N, CA, C and O atoms as CSV, one atom per row, in Angstrom:
chain,resi,resn,atom,element,x,y,z
A,1,MET,N,N,8.393,-0.711,18.562
A,1,MET,CA,C,7.886,-1.716,17.484
A,1,MET,C,C,7.080,-0.713,16.896
A,1,MET,O,O,6.992,0.355,17.502
A,2,SER,N,N,6.324,-0.894,15.561
A,2,SER,CA,C,5.568,-0.077,14.953
A,2,SER,C,C,4.288,-0.786,15.113
A,2,SER,O,O,4.142,-1.995,15.292
A,3,ASN,N,N,3.362,0.138,15.025
A,3,ASN,CA,C,1.808,-0.217,15.166
A,3,ASN,C,C,1.341,-0.614,13.786
A,3,ASN,O,O,1.171,0.339,13.025
A,4,PRO,N,N,1.105,-1.783,13.315
A,4,PRO,CA,C,0.486,-2.024,11.948
A,4,PRO,C,C,-0.630,-1.152,11.498
A,4,PRO,O,O,-0.782,-1.155,10.277
A,5,ASN,N,N,-1.412,-0.439,12.147
A,5,ASN,CA,C,-2.432,0.349,11.812
A,5,ASN,C,C,-2.131,1.613,11.601
A,5,ASN,O,O,-2.967,2.449,11.259
A,6,ASP,N,N,-0.583,1.914,11.838
A,6,ASP,CA,C,-0.287,3.491,11.610
A,6,ASP,C,C,0.297,3.562,10.247
A,6,ASP,O,O,0.979,2.642,9.795
A,7,ALA,N,N,0.024,4.683,9.569
A,7,ALA,CA,C,0.348,4.923,8.329
A,7,ALA,C,C,1.869,5.088,8.261
A,7,ALA,O,O,2.430,4.795,7.205
A,8,ASN,N,N,2.678,5.596,9.445
A,8,ASN,CA,C,4.083,5.520,9.265
A,8,ASN,C,C,4.636,4.072,9.021
A,8,ASN,O,O,5.493,3.847,8.166
A,9,HIS,N,N,4.100,3.121,9.813
A,9,HIS,CA,C,4.522,1.721,9.804
A,9,HIS,C,C,4.528,1.303,8.036
A,9,HIS,O,O,5.479,0.770,7.464
A,10,TRP,N,N,3.343,1.662,7.453
A,10,TRP,CA,C,3.145,1.147,6.279
A,10,TRP,C,C,4.118,1.789,5.535
A,10,TRP,O,O,4.956,1.146,4.904
A,11,THR,N,N,4.083,3.131,5.552
A,11,THR,CA,C,5.102,4.083,4.717
A,11,THR,C,C,6.468,3.336,4.874
A,11,THR,O,O,7.042,2.928,3.864
A,12,SER,N,N,7.012,3.143,6.146
A,12,SER,CA,C,8.350,2.557,6.128
A,12,SER,C,C,8.448,1.268,5.862
A,12,SER,O,O,9.606,0.869,5.979
A,13,THR,N,N,7.519,0.285,5.480
A,13,THR,CA,C,7.333,-0.998,5.201
A,13,THR,C,C,7.324,-1.138,3.802
A,13,THR,O,O,7.779,-2.164,3.295
A,14,LEU,N,N,6.774,-0.060,2.990
A,14,LEU,CA,C,6.232,-0.231,1.501
A,14,LEU,C,C,6.782,0.649,0.448
A,14,LEU,O,O,6.720,0.391,-0.754
A,15,ILE,N,N,7.490,2.027,1.123
A,15,ILE,CA,C,7.893,2.724,-0.005
A,15,ILE,C,C,9.170,2.191,-0.642
A,15,ILE,O,O,10.036,1.609,0.011
A,16,GLY,N,N,9.236,2.412,-1.904
A,16,GLY,CA,C,10.515,1.746,-2.664
A,16,GLY,C,C,10.269,0.149,-2.966
A,16,GLY,O,O,10.975,-0.460,-3.770
A,17,LYS,N,N,9.249,-0.435,-2.272
A,17,LYS,CA,C,9.442,-1.920,-2.577
A,17,LYS,C,C,8.280,-2.162,-3.712
A,17,LYS,O,O,7.424,-1.320,-3.981
A,18,THR,N,N,8.386,-3.375,-4.296
A,18,THR,CA,C,7.251,-4.016,-5.237
A,18,THR,C,C,6.555,-4.711,-4.714
A,18,THR,O,O,6.862,-5.641,-3.968
A,19,LEU,N,N,5.173,-4.245,-5.134
A,19,LEU,CA,C,4.121,-5.510,-4.768
A,19,LEU,C,C,3.896,-6.766,-5.604
A,19,LEU,O,O,4.037,-6.692,-6.825
A,20,VAL,N,N,3.617,-7.702,-5.129
A,20,VAL,CA,C,3.594,-8.831,-5.678
A,20,VAL,C,C,2.419,-9.692,-5.094
A,20,VAL,O,O,1.982,-9.494,-3.961
A,21,ASP,N,N,1.936,-10.657,-5.936
A,21,ASP,CA,C,0.731,-11.501,-5.595
A,21,ASP,C,C,1.056,-12.517,-4.541
A,21,ASP,O,O,0.281,-12.900,-3.663
A,22,GLY,N,N,2.262,-12.900,-4.726
A,22,GLY,CA,C,2.560,-13.951,-3.667
A,22,GLY,C,C,3.758,-13.681,-3.065
A,22,GLY,O,O,4.404,-12.738,-3.522
A,23,PRO,N,N,4.333,-14.487,-1.855
A,23,PRO,CA,C,5.315,-14.383,-1.266
A,23,PRO,C,C,6.808,-14.037,-1.998
A,23,PRO,O,O,6.999,-14.681,-3.030
A,24,ALA,N,N,7.610,-13.347,-1.704
A,24,ALA,CA,C,8.812,-13.133,-2.095
A,24,ALA,C,C,9.669,-12.334,-1.313
A,24,ALA,O,O,9.250,-11.354,-0.697
A,25,ALA,N,N,11.073,-12.764,-1.302
A,25,ALA,CA,C,12.060,-12.532,-0.391
A,25,ALA,C,C,12.199,-10.698,-0.577
A,25,ALA,O,O,12.228,-9.792,0.256
A,26,THR,N,N,12.252,-10.712,-1.860
A,26,THR,CA,C,12.717,-8.829,-2.047
A,26,THR,C,C,11.634,-7.859,-2.260
A,26,THR,O,O,11.843,-6.661,-2.448
A,27,HIS,N,N,10.556,-8.365,-2.227
A,27,HIS,CA,C,9.117,-7.835,-2.519
A,27,HIS,C,C,8.161,-7.816,-1.370
A,27,HIS,O,O,8.405,-8.521,-0.390
A,28,VAL,N,N,7.033,-7.024,-1.414
A,28,VAL,CA,C,6.326,-7.170,-0.257
A,28,VAL,C,C,4.890,-7.830,-0.860
A,28,VAL,O,O,4.218,-7.200,-1.677
A,29,SER,N,N,4.558,-8.942,-0.451
A,29,SER,CA,C,3.140,-9.473,-0.863
A,29,SER,C,C,2.037,-8.898,-0.555
A,29,SER,O,O,1.854,-8.610,0.628
A,30,LYS,N,N,0.962,-8.568,-1.613
A,30,LYS,CA,C,-0.005,-7.862,-1.364
A,30,LYS,C,C,-0.982,-8.646,-0.239
A,30,LYS,O,O,-1.953,-8.022,0.190
A,31,SER,N,N,-0.743,-9.927,0.209
A,31,SER,CA,C,-1.401,-10.432,1.281
A,31,SER,C,C,-1.446,-10.039,2.594
A,31,SER,O,O,-2.392,-10.237,3.357
A,32,THR,N,N,-0.219,-9.374,2.901
A,32,THR,CA,C,0.382,-8.771,4.007
A,32,THR,C,C,-0.285,-7.433,4.322
A,32,THR,O,O,-0.072,-7.062,5.476
A,33,LEU,N,N,-0.925,-6.741,3.694
A,33,LEU,CA,C,-1.527,-5.300,3.319
A,33,LEU,C,C,-2.931,-5.862,4.484
A,33,LEU,O,O,-3.470,-6.969,4.504
A,34,PRO,N,N,-3.182,-4.812,5.246
A,34,PRO,CA,C,-4.201,-5.055,6.172
A,34,PRO,C,C,-5.502,-4.559,5.152
A,34,PRO,O,O,-5.261,-3.866,4.164
A,35,ASN,N,N,-6.735,-4.936,5.453
A,35,ASN,CA,C,-7.915,-4.672,5.057
A,35,ASN,C,C,-8.517,-3.731,5.958
A,35,ASN,O,O,-8.368,-3.781,7.178
A,36,PRO,N,N,-9.358,-2.673,5.204
A,36,PRO,CA,C,-9.406,-2.524,3.846
A,36,PRO,C,C,-8.266,-2.109,3.392
A,36,PRO,O,O,-7.516,-1.601,4.225
A,37,HIS,N,N,-7.786,-2.198,1.925
A,37,HIS,CA,C,-6.911,-1.398,1.325
A,37,HIS,C,C,-7.241,-1.437,-0.208
A,37,HIS,O,O,-8.032,-2.175,-0.795
A,38,ARG,N,N,-6.438,-0.466,-0.695
A,38,ARG,CA,C,-6.564,-0.406,-2.091
A,38,ARG,C,C,-5.385,-0.049,-2.993
A,38,ARG,O,O,-4.757,0.927,-2.584
A,39,ILE,N,N,-4.895,-0.644,-4.207
A,39,ILE,CA,C,-3.670,-0.337,-4.721
A,39,ILE,C,C,-3.891,0.542,-5.924
A,39,ILE,O,O,-4.516,0.135,-6.903
A,40,ILE,N,N,-3.331,1.849,-5.839
A,40,ILE,CA,C,-3.813,2.928,-6.809
A,40,ILE,C,C,-2.534,3.082,-7.781
A,40,ILE,O,O,-1.493,3.525,-7.296
A,41,LYS,N,N,-2.586,2.762,-8.996
A,41,LYS,CA,C,-1.504,2.847,-9.915
A,41,LYS,C,C,-1.966,4.014,-10.805
A,41,LYS,O,O,-3.144,4.223,-11.097
A,42,PRO,N,N,-0.958,4.725,-11.190
A,42,PRO,CA,C,-0.778,5.971,-12.243
A,42,PRO,C,C,-2.073,5.749,-13.130
A,42,PRO,O,O,-2.328,4.696,-13.715
A,43,GLY,N,N,-2.879,6.932,-13.144
A,43,GLY,CA,C,-4.215,6.904,-14.024
A,43,GLY,C,C,-5.359,6.096,-13.672
A,43,GLY,O,O,-6.355,6.068,-14.395
A,44,TYR,N,N,-5.264,5.397,-12.533
A,44,TYR,CA,C,-6.204,4.597,-12.120
A,44,TYR,C,C,-7.533,5.705,-11.311
A,44,TYR,O,O,-7.303,6.536,-10.432
A,45,MET,N,N,-8.620,5.454,-11.800
A,45,MET,CA,C,-9.889,6.265,-11.229
A,45,MET,C,C,-10.206,5.828,-9.931
A,45,MET,O,O,-10.478,4.631,-9.845
A,46,VAL,N,N,-10.241,6.529,-8.849
A,46,VAL,CA,C,-10.687,5.897,-7.487
A,46,VAL,C,C,-11.832,6.998,-7.087
A,46,VAL,O,O,-11.914,8.116,-7.595
A,47,THR,N,N,-12.642,6.504,-6.147
A,47,THR,CA,C,-13.609,7.154,-5.516
A,47,THR,C,C,-13.037,8.024,-4.542
A,47,THR,O,O,-11.986,7.707,-3.985
A,48,MET,N,N,-13.831,9.458,-4.192
A,48,MET,CA,C,-13.365,10.202,-3.346
A,48,MET,C,C,-14.008,10.068,-2.066
A,48,MET,O,O,-13.925,11.050,-1.328
A,49,ASP,N,N,-14.680,8.978,-1.616
A,49,ASP,CA,C,-14.935,8.702,-0.373
A,49,ASP,C,C,-13.986,8.430,0.792
A,49,ASP,O,O,-13.152,7.550,0.580
A,50,PHE,N,N,-13.964,9.039,2.001
A,50,PHE,CA,C,-12.963,8.906,2.923
A,50,PHE,C,C,-13.109,7.767,3.799
A,50,PHE,O,O,-14.167,7.776,4.428
A,51,ASN,N,N,-12.304,6.741,4.026
A,51,ASN,CA,C,-12.465,5.784,4.908
A,51,ASN,C,C,-11.171,5.778,5.786
A,51,ASN,O,O,-10.108,5.384,5.305
A,52,GLU,N,N,-11.255,6.163,6.919
A,52,GLU,CA,C,-9.745,6.325,7.796
A,52,GLU,C,C,-9.539,5.098,8.179
A,52,GLU,O,O,-8.708,4.990,9.080
A,53,ALA,N,N,-10.054,4.061,7.767
A,53,ALA,CA,C,-9.445,2.461,8.097
A,53,ALA,C,C,-8.822,2.048,6.904
A,53,ALA,O,O,-8.066,1.078,6.966
A,54,ARG,N,N,-9.041,2.710,5.650
A,54,ARG,CA,C,-8.477,1.919,4.553
A,54,ARG,C,C,-7.107,2.639,4.227
A,54,ARG,O,O,-6.903,3.842,4.389
A,55,LEU,N,N,-6.341,1.859,3.819
A,55,LEU,CA,C,-4.811,1.890,3.660
A,55,LEU,C,C,-4.939,2.154,1.882
A,55,LEU,O,O,-5.515,1.368,1.130
A,56,ASN,N,N,-4.356,3.259,1.506
A,56,ASN,CA,C,-4.087,3.579,0.113
A,56,ASN,C,C,-2.723,3.400,-0.346
A,56,ASN,O,O,-1.821,4.056,0.174
A,57,VAL,N,N,-2.480,2.520,-1.328
A,57,VAL,CA,C,-1.158,2.320,-1.629
A,57,VAL,C,C,-0.876,2.672,-3.111
A,57,VAL,O,O,-1.270,1.964,-4.038
A,58,HIS,N,N,-0.198,3.766,-3.265
A,58,HIS,CA,C,0.142,4.145,-4.636
A,58,HIS,C,C,1.546,3.572,-5.219
A,58,HIS,O,O,2.646,3.601,-4.667
A,59,THR,N,N,1.183,3.020,-6.541
A,59,THR,CA,C,2.336,2.569,-7.055
A,59,THR,C,C,2.618,3.253,-8.421
A,59,THR,O,O,1.779,3.976,-8.959
A,60,ASP,N,N,3.719,3.017,-8.905
A,60,ASP,CA,C,4.337,3.431,-10.254
A,60,ASP,C,C,3.707,2.217,-11.292
A,60,ASP,O,O,2.914,1.340,-10.949
A,61,ASP,N,N,4.179,2.381,-12.400
A,61,ASP,CA,C,3.433,1.282,-13.193
A,61,ASP,C,C,4.155,0.220,-13.302
A,61,ASP,O,O,3.850,-0.594,-14.174
A,62,SER,N,N,5.275,-0.022,-12.448
A,62,SER,CA,C,6.003,-1.181,-12.212
A,62,SER,C,C,5.547,-1.934,-10.969
A,62,SER,O,O,6.036,-3.046,-10.775
A,63,ASN,N,N,4.571,-1.391,-10.022
A,63,ASN,CA,C,4.208,-1.997,-8.945
A,63,ASN,C,C,5.000,-1.436,-7.818
A,63,ASN,O,O,4.838,-1.875,-6.680
A,64,LYS,N,N,5.861,-0.471,-8.084
A,64,LYS,CA,C,6.910,-0.093,-6.975
A,64,LYS,C,C,5.947,1.068,-6.176
A,64,LYS,O,O,5.250,1.958,-6.663
A,65,VAL,N,N,6.185,0.707,-4.777
A,65,VAL,CA,C,5.333,1.785,-3.954
A,65,VAL,C,C,5.687,3.172,-3.846
A,65,VAL,O,O,6.849,3.376,-3.496
A,66,THR,N,N,5.052,4.049,-4.035
A,66,THR,CA,C,5.562,5.649,-4.262
A,66,THR,C,C,4.770,6.469,-3.100
A,66,THR,O,O,5.079,7.633,-2.847
A,67,ASN,N,N,3.869,5.878,-2.502
A,67,ASN,CA,C,3.084,6.701,-1.425
A,67,ASN,C,C,2.317,5.739,-0.873
A,67,ASN,O,O,1.987,4.715,-1.472
A,68,VAL,N,N,1.920,6.094,0.581
A,68,VAL,CA,C,1.170,5.467,1.455
A,68,VAL,C,C,0.312,6.493,2.157
A,68,VAL,O,O,0.706,7.641,2.363
A,69,ARG,N,N,-0.948,6.011,2.540
A,69,ARG,CA,C,-1.701,6.760,3.327
A,69,ARG,C,C,-2.991,5.980,3.508
A,69,ARG,O,O,-3.414,5.105,2.752
A,70,TYR,N,N,-3.701,6.547,4.921
A,70,TYR,CA,C,-4.980,5.963,5.271
A,70,TYR,C,C,-5.974,7.242,4.642
A,70,TYR,O,O,-5.620,8.394,4.396
A,71,GLY,N,N,-7.236,6.670,4.487
A,71,GLY,CA,C,-8.205,7.709,4.101
A,71,GLY,C,C,-9.058,7.075,3.015
A,71,GLY,O,O,-9.969,7.717,2.491
């Protein structure tokens, strides 16, 4: 069983899925993401501070997850 605090868990759970605000059968609800987290769309500006507990979820313009990492 995957550890939900592990980046590999979130990578396998999120990559290729679309993020939505509410529950959905074929998408991933943002409410299931651990705190702290931030969702980063193309062109968004983000701070460069490193927070090893923060999950960074990179998406494309249609909210499909393209990359996941902690930091």
